[in-house]
Structures are given as C-alpha cells and as structure tokens.
N, C-alpha and C positions, 0 to 999 in steps of 0.2 A: 556335341556339335563342334566341328572343326571351324576355326576362325581364319580369316584372311591373314596372310603373313604380313608382318610389319617390315617394310624394306626402305622406307623413306624417313628422314629425320630433318626437322627444322631447327636451325641454330640462330636465335635472335641475337645479333651482335651490333645493333645500330646505336647503342647507347654511347654517350660522350665520355664516360669514365671520369666524371668531374671529381669523384672522391680521391682520385690518384693524380690530380694535377700537382706539379707541372709535368710529371712524367708522360701523361697522356696528351700533352700538347702536340707531340710529334709522332707518337706511336699508339695504335689501338690498344686498349686495355687487354683485349683477348690474346695478344701476343707478348704480354709481359711474362717473364720467365719464372716459373716455379721450379727451383733447383736447376734442371737442365732441359726443360721443355716448356713451351708457352702454354698458357691455360687452354687455348683452343685445341692443342694437340691431345691433352688428356680427354677432352670431350670427344674428339674424333676417334681416338683409340677405343674408348668405351662403346661408341656406336658401332665400330667395325666388329668388335668382339660379340656384339649382340646380333650381328647379321644384317646391319643396315648397308644398303648398296647405293643409295642416292642421298646426297648431302645438300641441303638447301640452306644458304646463308642469307638472312635478312640483314642488310647492311645500310650504311648511310654515307654521306659525303665524308671523305678523309680516311676511308678504310682500305685504300689501295695496298698498303703494306700487308694487310691480312690476306688479300687475294694473291699477292706475290709469294707469300709464305708457302702456299700449296703448289706453286708452279715448280717445274724442273729447273734446277740451277746447273745448267749444262757445263759452264766453265768450271765451277767448283767441283763438279763430279769428275770432269776430265783430269783436273789437277790431282785429286785423290787417287784416281785410277793410275796415273803416271807414277805417283809416289808409292803405289802399292799399299795404300792405307785402306785396306779392304773393310776393316771394322767400321771406320768412320764413313766410308762410302755406303755401306749397307744401312747404317743409321740414317744417313741423309736421304737415301732413296725410300726409306720407310715412311717419310713424311710426304712423299709425292702423292698426288691424286690423279687417277686416270682421267683422260679426256672424256667429258660427258658425265662423269660421276658427281661433279660438283656444279651447283648453279648459284647465282647471286641475284637477289631481288632487292631493290632499293625501297626503304621506308623514308619517304620524303618529308614526313612530318612526325614529330615525336609525340605520338598519341597513345603510347602505352603498349604493354605486352600483347594484349588482345589484338590490337591493330597490326602489330608486327607479324603475328601469325596469319592474320587475314590477308596480308600482302602476298603471302606465298600460296594462296588458295588455288590458283590455276595450275600449280605443279603437283597437286595432291590427287585430284579426281576422287573416285568412289572407293576409297581404301583407308584403313586405319594408318595413322602416322605417329611418329615420336616427336617430342620436343625436348631439347636439351639446352639448359642454360649454362654456358661455360663458367660463369661465376661460381656455380655450385659444384665444387670438386668433391667427389665421394671416393674414399679409399676402401676397397673391399676385395676379398678373394675372388668372388664372382661379381663382375661389373654390375652396377645397380640396374642399368637398362636391360641387361640380359636377364636379371632376376624378374623384372617386370614383364618382359616379353614371354617368359615361361608361364607366368600367371595368366597373361592375356590369352595365350593359346588355349587355356582351359575355360575361361569365363567370358572373354570378349568384353565389349563395352569400353568405357573410359576408365583409365587407371592413373592415379596420381601418386607419386612418391610422398611419403609422410613420415614425420618424426615429432616427438614431443619437444617443445621449447619452453623456456621459463615463462610463467604466466604474464609477467610484465613485458614480454617481448611479442605478444600476440599482434600488436599494432604494426609489426614489420612483415607479417606473413598473411597468406590466405589461410583461414582457420576452418577446420572441419567439424561438423556434427555427425557422428557416426553411430550406427546401430550397435547394440551390445553383442558383438560377435567375438569368438575366440580366434586365436591365430594371428597371422600377419596381414591377412586380407580382410578389410572391413567395409561393409556397405555404407556409403555416404548418404545421409539424409539431406544435408544441405551444406553449403560452404559460402563463406563471406570474406571479402578482401579487407585485410588490415583493420579488424575491429579493435576498439579500445578494450583494455583488459576487463573492465567491468561489464562489457557487452559480449565478450567472447563466450561461445558455447563450450569450448574446451581449450586445451593447449596443444592439440594435435595440428601441426602445421604442414602445409604443402611445400615440398622442396623441389628444386628445379628439374624434375624429370616427369614427363607425361607420356601416356599413350592415349590418343584421342581418335574419336570417330569423325567422319565427315560432317555429321550433324552439328558438331561444335562450330565448324566453319559457317554453316547455314545460320546458326545463332549469331555469329559475328556479323553476318550480312546486315542484320537489323539492330545491331548493338548501339546503345547510347553511352555517353560518357558516365563513368561511375566515380569511384574513389580517386582523389587527386586529379579530377577532371581528365581522366584517361579512360580508354576503352579496355576494360579488364577481362583478361582471359578467364579468371575465376568466375565472373558472372555468366559467361557463355557456357562454361562447364556445368555450373550450378543448374542451368535450365534442363540438363540431362538427368537430373535426379527425380524429375517428376514422373507421374504415371504415364505408361505407354511410351517412355523414352528409352534411350539406349543404356541408361544406368551408369553410375559412377562408383568405383571402389578406391579406397585408400590402401596403399601397400606400404607396410612398415618394413623398409628395406634393411638388409644387414650390411653394415659398413659405417665408417666414420665420415661425417659431413664437415666440410670447411666452407665458410662463406668468404670466398676470395674476392667478393665485391667490396669488402671493407679492408682497411689497412691491417687491423688486428687479426682478422680472419686469414689474410694472406700471410702474415708473419707466423701464425700458428701452423698453417699448412707447410710453410717452408721448413720449420723445425721438424714436423712430423715426417715429411717426405725425405728430408735430409738424413734423419736417423734411420730410415729404411732403405737408403740408397746403398747398393752393394759395394761401391768403391769409396764412398764418403763416410759411411756410418760411424766406423770406429774413431777416426780422427776427429770427426765433427762432435761426437759424444765427449771426447776428452776436452775439446775446446769449450763446450758448454759447461763442463764441470769446473773449469778454471774461471769462467765468467760468474757462475753461481757462487763459488768460493770467494771471489773478489767482492761480490755484492754483500755477502754475509760479513766480511771484514769491515766494510764501510758502515 
C-alpha cells in the first residue's frame, strides 16, 4: 500500500537555550555555529535531502535573528558578485529559502515539545509530517530523515528515530518498549518520557527525528501535562500504539548522533565535524595531536 508523501517538517526552536548562557543572551541557540554552519542549517539540509518542501518553525520571542538568517542578504550578495567571489556567493545563496517555503508559528508559553508541535497543527492538515530537533545533529552518509522516509514509504504509521543509550541516562530520553523483531525497524509496544533507570523498560531511546500521522495532533488536542509539568510529545505518540491505532515503529538509524543541546555534546560534534571538513581536517588533526601531547606531558 502506497503512503502519502512526507513534504512538511516542523522545527521546534522556541527554547531559551539556558545551558549555553551567556552566549544565548543575544543569539538563538539554533544559529550557534558548528564549524562553519549554524545548527539549524544542518537540520534544514537534512530535511531538503529527504524531500521536504515546506518548513515550519515553532519560535518564541527573541528569535528574530533566526528568521533573518534564512532571508536573502542582498547587499552581501551584491558585494560578492562584484568581487567575483562566486564560490562564496553560491555558498551564501544555498542558505536562502524561497518565499512561501518557510513559515513561523509562535509558542507563547513554554509548555513542552508536545505543545510546540500542537502550535503548528493548522499548517499540517490531513497528511504525515516530519519533526526535526536541531539540537540533535546526526552525521551519516544517508541523512537520517531520508532513511526514515524510505521506511515510512513502505510501512506508514508513526516512526521515531531510536538508539541505545547508557542505562543510567534513560531519565533524559523518551524510552521505548519494543517487540522482539530483527532488523532496524521495531514495532513499539509502549513509550514513556524520561523514566528513572529502575523503571525503564529498556535503554532504547527516542532521538530527535519523527515522522508522525495527523492522529498525533488529535491526541495533543486533548493532552494534559505530564513529566516536568509539560505536554509531552511522547505521550501523544504512545496513544498510537494501542489497538486500531495508526501504530508506532522505532527505527535504529545509521549514523553518529551528537547532543548539541549540551556543551559537551557540542564540543564532541565540533571535533568530529572539524576532522571531517575537507579544508580543515589535516591541519586540525595536527593541532589536536599537539594538544594531546601537551596534556600527556603535564
């Protein structure tokens, strides 16, 4: 059975970025630079590669710089054109978004991820949609969302990206109870948000990529506050694991995940992406060798 094509993606970017203060006092966390691109650009590039055509940002007050980032910088483009810096001009233009391709919705109260997705409900209608959390950067040969969309084309329903985490870290993630199935696609029996390690059914965690059915939005219409006094997306998805529901599958993606919502995760990503950068890799590697040698001497 053929599935409806996934062409819309929601990007929840309303958070205050308090773990990165004071940097986020003046700039949104999503445009903090990972090597030579802001975090949100990695998310946009992944969505484009997966065939997404409409980009919905759920924002909050103080995110004007994020909106400006995707606008055309005509003066800068003209200067690069006059100087015949064609490579830089092409790079700059690759970040532009066409008129009408991007929409912004305000989340006026910080009521959690589920509430942020619910805020964009009127732009979705009766079709499956993707959700990408820009904090979760995934390095892979085939973009993570593209992998998921290929799976969705075959099985439909709701799909969440998943990976194993240390058992002591389950309280930081949505945790899955899955059926005993082989391969990368596993049927989800239930999921719970941030369980304590002793109560976790597994250490298979949801990572910030989703393909969801409109029924999840209907569940959010009637949602109540859950963990951390927030409206949890996990709870709304969990309702779809029941009988005569659209169903939920966990997809164990191929790729390396970086939690860029934490300082340590951001540093790890910077090192990894720096070492894979075609212009920087060799010189950066030599620098790291000198740093490590100095640490050993000390």
